[in-house]
C-alpha positions in Angstrom: 78.8 -1.2 95.2 79.2 -0.6 98.9 76.8 -2.8 100.9 77.1 -1.1 104.3 76.3 2.3 105.7 77.7 4.2 108.6 75.1 5.4 111.0 77.6 7.4 113.1 76.5 10.5 111.2 73.3 10.2 113.3 74.5 8.6 116.5 77.4 6.5 117.6 75.0 4.1 119.4 72.2 4.0 121.8 74.6 5.0 124.6 75.7 8.1 122.6 75.1 11.3 124.6 73.6 12.9 121.5 71.0 10.1 121.3 70.1 10.6 125.0 69.9 14.4 124.5 67.6 13.9 121.5 65.3 11.6 123.6 65.2 14.2 126.3 64.4 16.9 123.7 61.6 14.7 122.2 60.2 14.3 125.7 60.3 18.0 126.3 58.5 18.7 123.0 55.8 16.1 123.8 55.3 17.7 127.2 55.1 21.2 125.6 52.5 19.9 123.0 50.4 18.5 125.8 50.6 21.8 127.7 49.6 23.6 124.6 46.6 21.4 124.2 45.6 22.1 127.8 45.9 25.8 127.3 44.4 25.9 123.8 41.0 27.1 125.0 42.6 30.3 126.5 44.5 31.2 123.4 43.6 33.1 120.3 43.5 31.0 117.2 46.6 32.6 115.5 48.8 32.1 118.5 47.6 28.6 118.9 48.3 27.7 115.3 51.7 29.3 115.3 52.8 27.6 118.5 51.4 24.2 117.4 53.2 24.4 114.0 56.5 25.3 115.7 56.2 22.6 118.3 55.1 20.0 115.7 58.0 20.8 113.4 60.5 20.5 116.3 58.9 17.3 117.5 59.0 15.8 114.0 62.7 16.7 113.7 63.6 14.7 116.9 61.2 11.8 116.3 62.3 11.5 112.7 66.0 11.4 113.5 65.5 8.9 116.3 63.2 6.6 114.3 65.5 6.7 111.3 68.4 5.6 113.3 66.5 2.8 115.0 64.9 1.7 111.7 68.2 1.6 109.8 69.9 -0.4 112.6 67.0 -2.9 112.6 67.0 -3.1 108.8 70.6 -4.0 108.8 70.1 -6.7 111.5 66.6 -7.8 112.2 67.9 -9.6 115.4 68.9 -6.2 116.9 66.5 -6.3 119.9 67.8 -3.0 121.2 66.7 -1.2 118.0 63.3 -3.0 118.0 62.8 -2.2 121.6 63.8 1.5 121.2 61.4 1.9 118.3 58.6 0.5 120.6 59.5 3.0 123.3 59.5 5.9 120.8 56.1 4.8 119.4 54.8 4.6 123.0 56.0 8.1 123.7 54.3 9.5 120.6 51.0 7.7 121.1 50.7 8.7 124.8 
């Protein structure tokens, strides 16, 4: 049985351009969701629901991929401070 996994299928590290791009995309989706919430009272229900679902699905895609990477790195090495710190940053972004 193989006891290691290769996370490079997700990202090559925290310095990977793809990781940075996904963080940026996550930030953009969070901003768009906040804007949608601000404009919700001026939208018809159907449009609001459609936009919300589309944004939430996209946000979940980026957040899930980023969290999975951090969590797997941390699971493999609980002394990986960078993984723990990045998970904290991600949680902060999502809770704000």
